[in-house]
N, C-alpha and C positions, 0 to 999 in steps of 0.2 A: 698308391699302393706298389709293392712290389715290382707289379706289374709295368707299370707307367714307367715309375724307374727305368727297369733295363729293357723299352721302346726306346726311352727318351735317347740311351747310352747305343743303343745298337744305333738309331737314327743319325746321331751328334758323328760316329765315326763310320761309319757304311753312305751315309745320305748322296756323298756327293761323288763317288766309283765310280772311275770310268772303265778302267782296267783291270782284269784276272788277279791285278798281284795286289790294287788298291782295294779289291776286296777281300782278298788273305789276310792283309796290313789290316784293315779295321775290325776285320772278324777277332783279327788275332786278341787286338787292345779293346777290344768291346770285351771281349771274354774276359782277359786283367782282370780290367776296372768290376766286372760286373760275379766272379769267384774271387778278386783276392784284395782291389779295391774300397770294394763299397764294404763287407763285410768290416775290413780292417777298421776304415776310418770308425762307421758303428763300435768294437770294440776301444780303439779310442778315447772316443766322448767319454763310453762308462768309467775309465781312466782317468783321464780330467777331469771327470763329475766328483770322482770321488778325488780329486785333492792330489792326483801323481802327476809327475809331467810325463810324457808323451811326445816320440820325436818317429817321423818318417823320413826315410829314404830311398833313392831308385837306383839300381843298380843296375847300368846298361856296358858292364865289359865283357868283351867276346873275350872268352880265355883261348888261348891258342890251342889247348887241346881237344879244342872241339873241330877243328880243324879239318872236312873232311868225311868227319860222322853229323852233323847237323846241317840244315841250308842255312846260304849266310843270311840270307836276311833273320834270323835267331841271332838277338846280340847278346839275352843270357836266360838262363833259364830258371826258373823256380827253386830257388836253392845252390846259387852257381856263385855266391861271396862266399859261400865256409868256407872254401877252400885259400879266399885270399884275406877271410879274417881272420881264420883260425889257424894256418897252415895245413901243409900237406899230409901230415899223421889223417888227416881227419880224410883223404881220397882211398877208395879203396888200391889195397893190392899195397900203398906206402910205406908200411910199417916197421 
């Protein structure tokens, strides 16, 4: 069931946490898997089963524009790769 999967994910990422920072990092990784990775893999399987090629990537580059805006432990937020893939015209205010 879904709750069993969620329990396993949280246990995997937070089971050995010894400090508040490790708890934070584990929780962020677990939530990312629960809300993004698990569902993306499920959709990818449907596309694969329909005979289509499927590709995945993980973007972790920390943009210099977030310096002083987001905490240091944040590598890249959801959608952060858009400016790198499509260029600055897709950033607000850079028209």
